[in-house]
C-alpha positions in Angstrom: -3.2 158.4 72.1 0.5 157.6 72.5 2.6 160.5 71.2 5.1 159.7 68.5 4.1 156.1 67.7 3.7 155.2 64.0 2.9 151.7 63.1 3.7 150.8 59.4 2.8 147.1 59.4 0.4 144.9 61.3 3.3 143.0 62.8 5.0 146.1 64.1 1.7 147.5 65.2 1.6 144.9 67.9 4.3 146.9 69.5 7.8 146.4 70.7 6.3 145.1 73.9 3.2 142.9 74.0 1.8 139.8 75.6 2.7 136.7 73.6 -0.3 134.5 73.3 0.0 132.1 70.3 -1.3 128.7 69.7 2.1 127.0 70.4 2.3 128.6 73.8 -1.2 127.4 74.6 -0.3 123.8 73.6 3.0 123.8 75.6 1.2 125.3 78.6 -1.5 122.6 78.4 1.1 119.8 78.2 3.1 121.3 81.0 0.2 121.4 83.4 0.0 117.6 83.1 3.7 117.1 83.9 3.7 119.4 86.9 0.7 118.1 88.8 3.3 116.7 91.2 4.1 120.1 92.6 1.0 122.2 92.1 0.6 122.2 95.8 3.3 124.7 96.8 3.0 123.7 100.4 4.0 120.1 99.5 7.2 121.1 97.8 8.1 123.7 100.3 8.0 121.2 103.2 9.9 118.7 101.1 12.6 121.3 100.3 13.2 122.2 103.9 13.7 118.7 105.2 16.5 117.8 107.6 17.9 114.3 108.4 18.9 112.6 111.6 21.3 110.1 110.0 23.1 109.7 106.6 21.3 106.4 105.8 17.9 108.0 106.5 18.8 110.9 104.3 19.8 108.7 101.4 16.6 106.6 101.7 14.4 109.6 102.1 15.8 111.5 99.1 15.2 108.6 96.7 11.8 107.7 98.1 10.6 111.3 98.0 11.9 111.9 94.5 10.0 108.9 93.3 6.8 109.8 95.2 6.6 113.5 94.5 7.8 113.1 90.9 5.1 110.5 90.3 7.0 109.0 87.4 7.8 112.4 85.8 11.4 112.3 86.9 13.3 110.8 84.0 16.8 111.7 85.3 19.1 108.8 85.8 20.2 107.8 89.3 24.0 107.4 89.3 26.2 105.7 91.9 29.1 107.6 93.3 31.4 105.1 91.7 30.0 105.8 88.3 30.6 109.5 88.6 34.1 108.9 90.1 35.0 107.0 86.9 33.3 109.7 84.7 35.4 112.5 86.2 38.7 110.5 86.6 38.3 110.5 90.3 37.2 114.2 90.3 40.5 115.1 88.8 41.4 118.8 89.3 42.3 119.0 85.6 38.6 118.4 84.9 37.5 121.3 87.2 35.2 123.7 85.3 34.3 126.0 88.1 33.9 126.5 91.8 31.4 128.5 94.0 29.6 128.5 97.3 27.6 125.5 96.2 30.6 123.3 95.5 32.6 122.3 92.4 31.7 121.5 88.8 33.8 118.9 86.8 33.7 117.9 83.2 32.9 114.2 82.9 32.3 111.6 80.2 29.7 108.8 80.4 30.3 105.6 78.5 26.6 104.7 78.1 25.5 106.7 76.4 28.7 108.3 75.1 28.1 111.8 76.4 30.1 114.7 77.8 28.5 116.0 81.0 29.0 118.6 83.7 29.1 117.0 87.2 28.2 119.4 90.1 29.4 118.0 93.5 27.5 120.0 96.2 29.4 121.0 99.3 28.6 118.5 101.9 29.1 121.2 104.6 26.7 123.7 102.9 23.9 124.7 105.2 21.3 124.6 102.5 22.8 121.8 100.3 19.9 119.3 100.9 17.3 121.8 100.0 19.1 123.0 96.9 19.8 119.5 95.7 16.2 118.4 96.0 14.7 121.5 94.5 17.0 121.4 91.6 16.3 117.7 90.8 12.5 118.4 90.9 12.6 121.6 89.0 14.8 120.4 86.1 12.9 117.1 85.9 9.5 118.7 85.6 10.4 121.8 83.6 11.7 121.5 80.0 12.6 124.3 77.7 15.3 124.9 75.1 16.7 127.7 77.3 16.9 125.7 80.5 19.9 123.4 81.1 19.0 119.7 80.9 19.4 117.4 84.0 21.0 114.1 83.0 20.8 112.6 86.4 21.8 112.7 90.1 23.6 110.8 92.9 22.5 110.6 96.5 24.9 107.9 97.7 25.7 108.2 101.4 26.5 111.9 102.1 27.2 112.7 98.5 24.8 115.1 96.6 25.8 115.3 93.0 24.0 116.7 90.0 24.8 115.7 86.4 23.9 118.1 83.6 24.4 118.3 79.8 27.8 119.8 79.1 27.9 123.4 77.8 31.2 123.8 75.9 31.3 127.6 76.0 31.0 127.9 79.8 29.1 130.8 81.2 28.2 134.3 80.0 30.4 135.6 82.7 33.4 133.8 81.1 32.9 135.7 77.8 31.8 139.0 79.1 33.5 140.0 82.3 37.3 140.1 83.0 38.2 138.3 79.7 41.4 136.3 79.8 44.1 137.3 77.3 43.4 136.0 73.8 39.7 135.5 74.3 37.8 137.8 71.8 34.9 139.8 73.2 31.3 138.9 72.3 30.0 140.9 69.3 26.8 142.9 69.5 24.6 140.4 67.7 25.8 137.5 69.9 25.1 139.6 73.0 21.5 140.3 71.9 21.0 136.6 70.9 22.2 135.5 74.4 19.9 138.1 76.1 16.9 137.0 74.0 17.4 133.3 74.8 17.9 134.0 78.6 14.8 136.1 78.6 12.8 133.3 76.9 14.0 130.9 79.7 12.6 133.3 82.3 9.4 133.8 80.3 8.8 130.1 80.3 9.3 129.9 84.1 7.0 132.9 84.8 4.3 132.6 82.2 4.1 128.9 81.1 4.9 126.9 84.2 1.9 126.3 86.4 2.4 127.4 89.2 4.9 130.0 88.1 8.6 129.5 89.1 10.7 132.4 90.4 14.3 131.7 89.5 15.7 134.0 92.2 19.4 133.7 91.2 19.6 135.2 87.7 23.2 136.3 87.0 25.9 136.1 84.3 27.6 133.0 85.8 24.3 131.1 85.8 23.7 131.6 82.1 25.5 128.8 80.3 26.4 128.8 76.6 26.4 125.8 74.2 28.8 125.5 71.2 26.7 128.0 69.2 26.4 130.5 72.1 22.8 129.6 72.7 22.1 130.4 76.4 20.6 128.1 79.0 19.7 128.9 82.6 21.3 126.7 85.2 21.5 126.3 89.0 17.9 126.1 90.2 18.7 125.5 93.8 17.3 128.8 94.9 14.1 128.6 92.7 10.8 129.1 94.4 7.2 128.4 93.3 5.5 131.8 92.7 2.3 133.0 94.3 -1.0 131.2 93.4 -4.6 132.2 93.8 -5.2 135.7 95.1 -1.7 135.9 96.6 0.5 138.7 95.2 3.9 137.4 96.5 5.7 134.7 98.4 7.6 135.7 101.6 11.0 134.1 102.0 14.4 134.6 103.5 16.4 136.9 101.2 18.8 134.8 99.1 20.7 135.4 95.9 23.7 137.4 94.9 24.4 140.9 96.1 23.8 143.5 93.4 21.3 141.4 91.4 18.5 141.3 94.0 15.5 143.6 93.4 15.3 146.4 96.0 11.8 145.4 97.3 12.9 141.8 97.7 16.1 142.7 99.5 14.3 145.0 101.9 11.1 142.9 102.6 11.7 139.3 101.6 8.6 139.6 99.4 9.3 137.7 96.2 7.5 138.0 92.8 8.3 137.3 89.2 9.1 141.0 88.9 12.1 140.3 91.2 13.5 138.2 88.4 12.8 140.9 85.9 15.0 143.3 87.9 17.8 140.7 88.0 17.5 140.3 84.2 17.8 144.1 83.8 21.1 144.0 85.8 22.5 141.2 83.6 21.3 142.9 80.4 23.1 146.1 81.5 26.2 144.0 82.1 25.9 142.6 78.6 25.6 146.1 77.1 28.3 147.8 79.2 30.8 144.9 79.8 30.9 146.1 83.5 30.3 144.0 86.6 27.3 144.9 88.7 29.7 145.5 91.6 33.3 146.4 90.8 35.3 147.8 93.6 38.3 148.4 91.3 36.5 151.4 89.7 36.1 154.9 91.1 33.6 155.2 93.9 30.8 156.7 91.8 31.1 153.8 89.3 31.4 150.8 91.6 27.7 150.0 91.5 26.6 149.5 87.9 22.9 150.4 88.4 23.7 153.5 90.5 26.2 154.6 87.8 23.8 154.0 84.9 20.6 155.4 86.4 21.3 159.1 85.7 22.7 158.3 82.2 19.4 156.6 81.3 17.8 160.0 81.3 20.0 161.6 78.7 20.1 159.9 75.3 23.2 161.9 74.3 25.1 159.9 76.9 23.9 156.4 75.8 27.1 155.7 73.8 29.1 156.2 77.0 27.5 153.1 78.3 28.4 150.8 75.5 31.2 148.3 76.2 34.5 149.8 74.9 35.5 146.3 73.7 32.8 146.6 71.1 34.9 149.4 69.6 31.8 151.1 68.3 30.6 148.1 66.3 26.9 148.2 67.2 23.8 149.8 65.7 23.2 153.1 67.4 19.4 152.6 67.4 19.9 149.1 68.7 21.9 150.5 71.6 19.2 153.0 72.4 16.5 150.2 72.4 18.6 147.9 74.5 19.3 150.5 77.1 15.6 151.4 77.1 14.7 147.7 77.8 17.3 147.6 80.6 15.9 150.8 82.1 12.4 149.4 82.2 13.5 146.2 83.9 15.4 148.2 86.5 12.4 150.4 87.6 12.5 150.9 91.4 8.8 150.0 91.7 8.2 146.4 90.9 4.7 147.1 89.4 6.1 149.3 86.7 8.5 146.7 85.3 7.4 144.7 82.2 6.5 141.1 82.0 9.2 138.8 80.6 7.0 138.2 77.5 7.2 141.9 76.8 10.9 141.9 77.2 11.2 138.8 74.9 9.3 140.6 72.2 11.6 143.6 72.4 14.7 141.5 72.3 13.4 139.5 69.3 13.6 142.7 67.3 17.1 143.5 68.6 18.4 139.9 68.1 17.1 139.9 64.5 18.3 143.5 63.8 14.8 144.6 63.0 14.7 148.4 63.3 11.3 149.1 62.0 9.5 152.4 62.3 7.6 151.4 65.4 10.8 150.7 67.4 12.5 153.9 66.1 9.6 156.0 67.2 9.4 154.5 70.7 13.1 155.1 71.2 13.2 158.6 69.7 10.0 159.9 71.3 10.4 158.7 74.8 13.1 158.9 77.5 13.4 155.6 79.4 11.3 156.9 82.4 8.3 157.2 80.2 8.5 153.7 78.7 6.4 152.1 81.4 3.5 154.5 80.6 3.7 153.8 76.9 3.9 150.0 77.6 0.7 150.2 79.6 -1.0 152.2 76.9 0.1 149.8 74.1 -1.1 146.8 76.0 -4.4 148.6 76.8 -4.9 149.4 73.2 -4.3 145.8 72.1 -6.7 144.4 74.7 -9.4 146.9 73.7 -8.7 146.4 69.9 -7.9 150.1 69.5 -6.1 151.1 66.3 -2.7 152.8 66.8 
């Protein structure tokens, strides 16, 4: 018996965290299996993603041939010439620059046919992993489709150019609206933050639990969550994505990649990657969403520079939860919603990977938060359990649902 849980309706009885298994999910999973036959064999894609080239002409030819062969007709992205993208971006005019990172630069562009605004990512030609990232991203975004994943319009592999063309996201990234706001830009309100967190979680849920084989995103961070005109989130930048373990394998072993502060501790120390590594990264970003703090901020006092280290002791004392809310919210948030949000973050940030929830469990919890549903079941979970007990209660709730036990 789980102490303190009171379920008032059949819907709430299913719990704040449960496995989502509805008919729509089954249908989309079935159709997806057909579209991803091309990369079910993880070994095939892995060898493809790690290719190297002797000459520029052989690289150009190989890229296009392999994309056609491995995609087996599933890749609908348009092949652009370098000249077309030069015209679309006004010769990659600095005035059209949207952002810049280790991968290269992103420009705003406009296509004439069809009349469409796009984001054009020109990968750094000197990047040591540019070929791999380019190929993996084209394949992933061509074969995986979800409302919370950015859409790939096309790509260019002319000569030594590696360019990706995406749908344009007018509100930029979550980072733009959450961390180090420029003067005059209003902070995100609580409901918008929860809406963004819910959508981003659904994107990861799709990758982990619908894609077959599962896909580990491996680079979940605020700058990779893009926002459309209505602040609906979409995951972008799949260059570091990996196919998850299949069969009886528990993990995939790989070189540690990603962004410092967001990597799960077990992945950072061993290179062993699972979907639970993404869950940890989601917990970090969700904590950024709640607190308005960067995961690593050297401008703060020493004890507050690492967000997770600072928050961990505060998770254990509900009386200190309000200290963790972003001051820019100015207290405009539901106190019970704050408690629940911090509880979700704490679960995702568990040190042991096995005690973290599945993304479907996280999505269910965030659906309540995003829709401001503070029903009795949620209240009782929050009020009866400190965050460190949430994993135990999650396991008990799921066990009861599997066994058909009444709560």
